[in-house]
Steps between C-alpha positions, in 0.01 A plus 500: 500500500158434368281342763744607772695179521767507766848642477689258722835488675672195627567411863309661787463839331144627462311424185350780291159404359169640387297649784258270678148575623605718795876445537529703817391834357361579845837434663674739258252777578590482872825664398390867482748571224399236245160649406669837446735372224274263303147406424428300816213675681550588866296270720487218246278251685394147402240643265741748339792263452345296219413818309858624535639163381252501206634842398857368523415209270365744243822704480646276228173477308479885501862527384606679819747233601533191718403467861625202699469362849823419685436175686685255726642229279371212710158614627405748232405748770519858375786717623443807280453626149726605213413659169658577163326810361515565125378860459830586327541167316515672159801696629677181614432560869294335774441591861535248783304532827474268799362476850575238768267417788626624833546146634730408208726808502869474570523150356614574143152454351514820291851421376397151397181628331703753304751233400216287374329780311800633307553190278125506420522869409779425255272257315320812368736585208409869486616565859851640547466663839328413830444783747394515860470787746551498879456773756845589647398395853406145389838339553359143486345559156815671376703200618262259324537693175878505507523137613288407199742676267328837457745786487427826683475788252418794721246707688185619327393808694127549557436212260169358623210593725462249778255554781422853388870615486752516221776255585858448389575154358820321430516358147636148435533316168599173340611519137471199265833345412689687773615245757407593854783684677662630176296814460664834431617674816253727680563865405605585859781249474637683198577805706202700379328762711 
């Protein structure tokens, strides 16, 4: 996605595009959780937002991955951010992360953004697996992941430090060439302990 051209969906679903000058970074930081899980600084004001967006635009240049704004299809107004992170690209894996502005939550924005990002990810031939992680309490994010075809794989105990504490995360994945909904059964459904 050189130059961050848009990944688009049809209809009224949000568009996923390269980040704009400020793209609501200040609105995302008003959610106390978002700065804890990504690179958005807390208290990202009008002066800090362009610097944050500039860093996001450099992610692809640096080889770290792709950072996109999620925007209303008609107005182009930012609703959030989504990223495809390529730290494990050589191993055939990429991480997906997203955040939705508080005013846009509960409207399917994260699900639509994930659905738009997955086909783009599969244009990278070396990728076989897309992973994302969600704290167990975040039911809305878990729902977005499964609605976008990510299968739950299990609980990763003490997986990541967030806000100064080790946190458990649920692991979700999409596998190339495995149609959504046809994944192998979760181990608990096989009668395991």
